N, C-alpha and C positions, 0 to 999 in steps of 0.2 A: 504493500500500500504506500502510495506516495504521500509526502508531507509538504506543506507549504513552508517557505522560509519566514513568512510573516506570522508573528505570534505575540502573545502577551501572557505573562504569568505573574501571579502575585501571591505572597504568603505573609501572614501576620501572626505574631505571638507575643505574649507577655511573659517576662521572666524577671522575678524579683520586683524591682521598682521601675522597670523600663518596658516600653512598648517598641517592638521591632517590626518594621515593615520593609519587605524586600520586593522590588518590582523588576521584572525583566521584559524588555521590549526587543523584538527581532524584526529586521527588515532584510530584503534580499541583497546578496553580495556574492561575488565570485568565490571568496574565501571566508575565513572567520575573522571578524573584527570585534573586539570587546572594549567598550568604554565604561569605566566604573566611576560612580560618584559615591564616595564613602565618607563617614565622619573621620576626622583627622586621626584619632587614636586607634582606629580600626585598620588603617592602611598597611599595617604589618602583615596582614593575612590576605592582602589584595591578590597577590600572585596565586596563592592557594585557591582562592575563590574562582579566579579566571581559569585555572586548570580544570576545576570541576565543570565549569561551563563548556570548555572545549571538549571534554571527554564525552558529554552527552548531546551537545547541540551541533557539533561538527562544522556547520556553515551558517553564514548570516552575519549581519551587522547587529551586534547585541549591545543594548544599553542596560547597564545594571545600576540600580539606585537603591541604596540602603539608608533608611532613616531610623534613627534611634531616639526615642522621646523619653525623657524622665517624667514619669507620671506621679511621682511623690511630691514634686514641687519643692524639693529640698536642695536643689543645686546651690552650693555655697559659693559666694563671690568674695574675693579679696581685693584690696586696693593695690594697684600696681604703683608702688611708691616711686620706683625709679623713673617710670614714664611721667608721673605727675611732676617730679622735681625738674625733669628735662623741659617739660612744657612751661613751668614757671620761669626758668632761666631764660628760655627763648622769648617769653612774653616781656620779661624785664628789658630785654634788648630792644623791644619795640617801644615800650613806655614804662618808666619807673613808677609803679603804683603800689598800693597797699598789698601786702602778701596775702591777706585774707581774700581780697577781691580777686587777685590773680588765681588763688586756689579754686574759687568758685568757677572761674572760666575754665581752668585746667580740667576739672572734674567732668565737664561736659564734652571734652575732646575724646577721640577714639582711644581704645586700649587702656583706659584708666582703671577699669574693673576687669578682673580675671575670674573665669569660672573654673573652679577646681574640678578636674576630671579624674574619675576613679580609675584605678589600675585595671587593665584589660586581663581578666582572669580566664583560665582554661574553660571553665563552665560556660562563660559567655561565648567563647570561640565555638564550642559544641553547639550552642543554641543557633548561632549564625549559620553554621554548616548545615544543620538540619533544615533551617529556614531556606537555604539555598536549594537544597534537594527538592523541597516542596514547590518552590517557585519554578524550578526546571521541569518538574512533572506537570505543573499547571500549564507551562508554555508548550510542552510537547503535546499535551491534550488539545490545546488550541490549534497547534500546527496540524494535527491529525484531522480535526474537524474541517479546517480549511482545505486540507489535502483531498478530502472526499469531494468537495465542490470542484476542485481543479481536475480531479480524475474524471468526473462526469463530463466536464467541458472538453477535456482532451479526447475522451472516448467518442464524443459526438463529432468533433472535428476530424478525427481519424476515420470514423465511419463515412463521413462525407468524402474524404480523400479516397477511400477504398472504392466507393461507388463511382467516383469519377474515373478511377483507373480501370474499372470494369467497362465503362463507356468507351474508353480508349481501345480496349480489346475488341469491342463490337465494331467500331468504325475503321479499325486499322486495315482489314482486308479490302474494304471498299476504297480506302485511300491508295493502297498498293495498286489495285486494278486501274484506278483513275490515272495514276502516274504512268502506267504502261500505255494506256490509251492515248494520253497526251503526247507521249514520245512517238508512238506509231503514227498518230495523226500528223505530227510535225514532219516525219519522214515521208509520208504519203504526199504531203503538199509539195515536196521537192520534185516529184514526178521524175525520179531517177531510179535506175536499177539498183537493187539492194541485195547484197550477199546475205542470205537469210541466216547462215551460221554466224557470220560476224555480227549481224544485228542482234541475235540472241545473246552472244557474249557481252556485247556492249550494254544490252538491256539488263543483264544480270548484274554487271558491274555498277550500273547506274542505280538499280533498285537497292543494291546492298548499301549504297551510301545513305539511303533514306530508311533502311530497315531499323526498326526499333524493338525487335524481338528480345534482344538481351536486356535492353532498358526496362521493358515491361516485366521481365522475370525478376530482375534485381529490385525494381520498385515494389513488387509484391512481397519479395523476401524481406525488404527493409520494413515495410508496413507490418508484416507478421511479427518481426523481431521487436518492433516498437510496442505492439500489443502485449507480447510476452513480458517484456521488461516493465511495462506499466503495471502488470498484474503481480510483479514480484513482491515478496513480503517487505523487503528493505527498499527505502526510497533512494532513487539514484537519478537526480536531475541532470547531472553532467552527462551520464551515459545516454539518456534520452535526447539530450542536446546534440550529441555526436551522431546519433541515428537520424535525427531530423536533418542534419547537414547532408547525410548520404542520400536521403529521400529527395532533398532539393537538387542534388547533382543529377539524379536520374530524370527528374522533371525538366530540368534545364536542357538536358541532352535531347529528350523527346521533343521539346519545343524547337530546338535548333534544326531537327530533322523533319519537322512536321510537314511543311509544304502542303498544308490542307487547312482550310478555314475552320472547319468544325473542331479539328484536333487542336488547333491553336487556341480556340476558345476554351476547350477543356484544360489545356495547359495553364492558361491564365487563372481559371477557377481553382485548379490544384495549388497553384502558387499562393493564391489568396488564403486557402484553408491552411496551408503549411505555415504561412506568416502568422496566422492566429495561434497556431500550435506553438510556434517559437516564442510568441509573446507570453503565453501561459507558462512555458518552461522556464522563463527567467525567474519565476517565483517558486520553482520546485526545488526542494532540498536535495 
């Protein structure tokens, strides 16, 4: 079953006096890109969290956001004495005023109060790792649901492509006969004696240049392989992309050999269906 690269996963838990919320967002990408937004004191385990993501999500542009809220309301704040003294000295350089007045101004400036951050304990690391696993599971579930929609759309487009290739099979004999008739009519119009054996040799050579038998066989083979790969248990968007390229090559070759109005119309329709398939494949994991 295929999966989409687009997904969203969220997990939330309370531990001791904190509320932990971890969100994962995924968009399509050729490889794996992970951007993390973590509280400063948690960044020591950033690499470990990214490895967990890479192990399970494989591909996609992943945005990870971890928010930790203290729900006890007991965050202690201390005065940053060094910062305040620096501010006062700088203010004195601007205007020599009363120290108390300068202190009032300094206290309103940035970084004059510090929030005391608790030590990062092993128990908290375990909580965040479990939260990550739940978020990943949630995102994978989202991807699977989106994948079902993609699979339905791809199957529909592939069926259209298959039906068009069958129409090519039907009109190809008529096309070959018409090419022979056009060539014979052109020669008859010359009103000259023709070596029948030489004519047949030239006709065979000319017809072979426009023969699409091999292309039809390969096109059918590629379509069947695409269907088989689409039904695999594991999602493989890159492989499906490679197969779609091979399908495109056969369609282009048929188009270059067409020399027939109806066949050229079918080629255009097949290209249109294939383009829609390729657009959907950009979002397949």
